[in-house]
Residue frames relative to the residue before (quaternion, step in Angstrom):
aa qw qx qy qz dx dy dz
M 1.0000 0.0000 0.0000 0.0000 0.00 0.00 0.00
I 0.4098 -0.6896 0.5364 0.2624 3.58 -0.98 0.83
W 0.7817 0.3250 -0.1650 0.5061 3.64 0.75 -0.98
Q 0.1730 0.7643 -0.6011 0.1569 3.51 -0.03 1.28
F 0.0486 0.7985 -0.5949 0.0783 3.62 -0.37 1.29
D 0.5002 -0.5885 0.5477 0.3218 3.46 -1.27 0.62
P 0.6887 -0.4679 0.3281 0.4462 3.65 -1.26 0.25
T 0.6521 0.5354 -0.3403 0.4151 3.66 0.91 -0.84
R 0.6666 0.4907 -0.2922 0.4792 3.62 1.01 -0.80
R 0.6356 0.5165 -0.3258 0.4723 3.51 1.06 -0.81
F 0.6437 0.5135 -0.3258 0.4646 3.66 0.98 -0.67
A 0.6427 0.5053 -0.3287 0.4728 3.54 1.00 -0.89
L 0.6693 0.4921 -0.3035 0.4666 3.66 0.90 -0.86
W 0.6275 0.5138 -0.3306 0.4827 3.67 1.11 -0.55
I 0.6263 0.5281 -0.3179 0.4773 3.57 1.03 -0.75
L 0.6862 0.4771 -0.2981 0.4612 3.58 0.82 -1.01
S 0.6603 0.5012 -0.3228 0.4567 3.63 0.97 -0.76
L 0.6051 0.5663 -0.3231 0.4570 3.56 1.10 -0.78
S 0.6857 0.5185 -0.2623 0.4383 3.49 0.93 -1.16
A 0.6204 0.5323 -0.3064 0.4878 3.54 1.09 -0.91
L 0.7149 0.4525 -0.2726 0.4580 3.61 0.83 -0.83
F 0.6073 0.5423 -0.3387 0.4714 3.51 1.21 -0.58
G 0.6664 0.5210 -0.2860 0.4502 3.50 1.00 -0.94
L 0.6279 0.5212 -0.3156 0.4843 3.51 1.10 -0.82
G 0.6397 0.5354 -0.3194 0.4496 3.55 0.96 -0.82
I 0.6490 0.4977 -0.3224 0.4766 3.63 0.99 -0.86
E 0.6270 0.5277 -0.3410 0.4606 3.64 0.95 -0.79
V 0.7086 0.4641 -0.2937 0.4431 3.56 0.78 -0.85
M 0.6190 0.5272 -0.3367 0.4749 3.57 1.20 -0.78
E 0.6430 0.4889 -0.3485 0.4755 3.73 0.98 -0.82
Y 0.6439 0.5198 -0.3532 0.4364 3.60 0.90 -0.66
W 0.7243 0.4226 -0.2864 0.4635 3.58 0.77 -0.90
S 0.7163 0.4423 -0.2885 0.4560 3.57 1.01 -0.50
A 0.4831 -0.7135 0.3783 0.3384 3.58 1.42 0.39
S 0.2900 0.7327 -0.5656 0.2431 3.59 0.93 0.74
R 0.0598 0.8126 -0.5759 0.0660 3.61 -1.01 0.67
V 0.3986 -0.6576 0.5811 0.2664 3.37 -1.32 0.36
V 0.3986 -0.7305 0.4957 0.2483 3.61 -0.69 1.12
G 0.6475 -0.6401 0.2855 0.2992 3.55 -0.77 1.24
S 0.8941 -0.0183 0.0203 0.4471 3.56 -0.86 1.05
S 0.6702 0.5576 -0.3058 0.3826 3.61 1.14 -0.24
G 0.4682 -0.7129 0.4107 0.3224 3.52 1.32 -0.15
V 0.5464 0.6011 -0.3732 0.4481 3.58 1.34 0.09
V 0.2255 -0.7779 0.5733 0.1234 3.57 -0.84 1.09
S 0.0893 -0.7875 0.6095 0.0220 3.55 -0.77 1.00
V 0.1959 -0.7513 0.6207 0.1092 3.57 -0.92 0.94
G 0.7819 0.2403 -0.1850 0.5447 3.55 -0.50 1.05
M 0.5913 -0.5889 0.4054 0.3731 3.62 -1.13 -0.37
D 0.1050 0.7926 -0.5862 0.1308 3.59 0.52 1.16
T 0.1774 -0.8075 0.5544 0.0958 3.62 -0.14 1.29
E 0.6138 0.5553 -0.3761 0.4165 3.65 0.97 -0.46
L 0.6100 0.5403 -0.3041 0.4934 3.52 1.08 -0.84
Q 0.6823 0.5159 -0.2837 0.4334 3.51 0.86 -1.00
A 0.6396 0.5217 -0.3097 0.4720 3.51 1.09 -0.90
R 0.6674 0.4921 -0.3031 0.4696 3.55 0.89 -0.93
A 0.6677 0.4810 -0.3174 0.4713 3.64 0.80 -0.83
D 0.6641 0.5175 -0.3019 0.4472 3.59 0.92 -0.80
S 0.6721 0.4570 -0.3025 0.4979 3.59 1.07 -0.79
L 0.6221 0.5286 -0.3680 0.4452 3.60 0.97 -0.53
W 0.6280 0.5240 -0.3175 0.4798 3.54 1.16 -0.77
R 0.6330 0.5365 -0.3299 0.4501 3.60 1.03 -0.78
V 0.6728 0.5246 -0.2808 0.4397 3.53 1.03 -0.95
R 0.6437 0.5045 -0.3020 0.4898 3.51 1.10 -0.84
K 0.6568 0.5080 -0.3136 0.4606 3.62 0.98 -0.82
A 0.6612 0.4947 -0.3124 0.4696 3.56 0.95 -0.81
K 0.6346 0.5276 -0.3397 0.4512 3.58 1.02 -0.76
L 0.6508 0.5176 -0.3146 0.4577 3.64 1.09 -0.82
N 0.7079 0.4781 -0.2432 0.4595 3.61 1.17 -0.71
E 0.5776 0.6026 -0.4097 0.3679 3.57 1.19 -0.32
P 0.6105 -0.5864 0.3571 0.3950 3.71 -0.97 0.65
I 0.3733 -0.7319 0.5346 0.1977 3.52 -1.15 0.73
D 0.3591 -0.7176 0.5375 0.2591 3.62 -0.88 0.89
L 0.4477 -0.7327 0.4697 0.2052 3.39 -0.81 1.20
N 0.6855 0.4968 -0.3024 0.4380 3.61 1.08 -0.46
T 0.7667 0.3625 -0.1626 0.5043 3.53 1.20 -0.39
A 0.5194 0.6630 -0.3740 0.3882 3.53 1.27 -0.32
D 0.3023 -0.7047 0.6091 0.2026 3.59 -0.98 0.79
A 0.7737 -0.4256 0.2549 0.3941 3.53 -1.39 0.21
Q 0.6442 0.5131 -0.3071 0.4769 3.53 1.13 -0.93
E 0.6504 0.4605 -0.3658 0.4807 3.70 0.80 -0.60
L 0.6850 0.5014 -0.3328 0.4107 3.65 0.79 -0.86
E 0.5997 0.5675 -0.3439 0.4473 3.59 1.27 -0.58
R 0.5681 0.5826 -0.3866 0.4339 3.64 1.19 -0.36
L 0.5471 0.6085 -0.4046 0.4084 3.64 1.18 -0.46
P 0.5644 -0.6118 0.4436 0.3323 3.67 -1.09 0.63
G 0.8310 0.1927 -0.1725 0.4924 3.58 -0.74 1.07
I 0.6282 0.5267 -0.3371 0.4629 3.56 1.28 -0.06
G 0.1000 -0.7801 0.6171 0.0268 3.51 -0.75 1.12
P 0.7807 -0.3484 0.2352 0.4624 3.62 -1.23 -0.18
V 0.6540 0.5370 -0.2960 0.4430 3.55 0.98 -0.94
T 0.7042 0.4417 -0.2613 0.4907 3.61 0.87 -0.97
A 0.5981 0.5219 -0.3762 0.4779 3.68 1.11 -0.60
A 0.6595 0.5070 -0.3296 0.4465 3.56 0.91 -0.74
H 0.6281 0.5177 -0.3294 0.4785 3.62 1.09 -0.79
M 0.6549 0.5153 -0.3213 0.4499 3.57 1.05 -0.74
I 0.6475 0.5049 -0.3100 0.4793 3.58 1.12 -0.65
E 0.6481 0.5323 -0.2933 0.4590 3.51 1.04 -0.82
Y 0.6237 0.5319 -0.3087 0.4825 3.58 1.11 -0.86
R 0.6473 0.5574 -0.2787 0.4388 3.52 1.04 -1.04
E 0.7078 0.4517 -0.2385 0.4880 3.51 0.92 -1.00
A 0.6572 0.5295 -0.3123 0.4361 3.60 1.03 -0.67
H 0.7803 0.3368 -0.1260 0.5116 3.54 1.09 -0.93
G 0.5664 -0.6169 0.4091 0.3623 3.64 1.13 0.22
G 0.7230 -0.4169 0.2487 0.4916 3.56 1.05 0.50
F 0.5430 -0.5981 0.4748 0.3493 3.54 -1.27 0.34
K 0.2982 -0.7453 0.5756 0.1556 3.57 -1.00 0.94
S 0.7774 -0.0006 0.0080 0.6290 3.72 1.21 -0.48
V 0.6493 -0.5339 0.3916 0.3742 3.42 -1.28 0.41
E 0.5799 0.6303 -0.3430 0.3857 3.55 1.20 -0.82
E 0.5578 0.6198 -0.3698 0.4098 3.61 1.22 -0.64
L 0.5486 0.6227 -0.4158 0.3719 3.63 1.07 -0.40
D 0.5496 0.5894 -0.4061 0.4309 3.61 1.19 -0.43
S 0.6674 0.5181 -0.3135 0.4333 3.68 1.11 -0.41
V 0.5477 0.5990 -0.3839 0.4403 3.55 1.34 -0.22
A 0.5214 -0.6184 0.4875 0.3287 3.50 -1.07 0.89
G 0.7847 0.2964 -0.2530 0.4821 3.58 -1.00 0.86
I 0.7242 0.3717 -0.2676 0.5155 3.63 1.10 -0.06
G 0.0742 -0.8072 0.5854 -0.0136 3.48 -0.71 1.24
P 0.7896 -0.3337 0.2308 0.4603 3.56 -1.24 -0.09
K 0.6528 0.5163 -0.3051 0.4629 3.64 0.99 -0.93
K 0.7089 0.4368 -0.2870 0.4737 3.59 0.82 -0.96
L 0.5754 0.5869 -0.3662 0.4363 3.59 1.10 -0.60
E 0.6606 0.4994 -0.2942 0.4771 3.55 0.97 -0.93
A 0.6670 0.5039 -0.3135 0.4504 3.63 1.00 -0.77
L 0.7014 0.4753 -0.2598 0.4633 3.48 1.22 -0.68
R 0.5021 0.7119 -0.4160 0.2611 3.57 1.07 -0.74
A 0.7295 0.4207 -0.2639 0.4702 3.71 0.78 -0.76
R 0.7204 0.4474 -0.2586 0.4626 3.56 1.14 -0.39
V 0.7090 0.3776 -0.2534 0.5390 3.66 1.20 0.06
K 0.0636 -0.7882 0.6108 0.0389 3.46 -1.27 0.49
I 0.3010 -0.6830 0.6253 0.2276 3.60 -1.31 0.22
A 0.4901 -0.6679 0.4801 0.2885 3.62 -0.73 1.03
G 0.8298 0.2513 -0.1507 0.4750 3.51 -0.78 0.97
E 0.5924 0.5606 -0.3457 0.4640 3.47 1.41 -0.14
């Protein structure tokens, strides 16, 4: 015989097989009972709860819109600045240092004076940043 297992290995194989079948059974049951994960919001909904789905989707839209709105250069912390395209921890630190040394940014064009930001990066950032009151 090719498969010669002692009782301990047979028991382990039996447990693994049972757990695989049990997991498959749960997946089939969830599919048939219309259980689903509400899209991208991290909220799990068992059944067809449309109100919960609408609330979760609207919360996701609010968070997405908040992430896409322009960042104020004079109030943003390093973590917020790092969300900008092409800005890492070092450039964010340079931006904060420049802001503190010059009493804040007066215009978006001042970003060109920050170490690590050139004309190309400034153009990429222009739509994603703002100066309060400008």
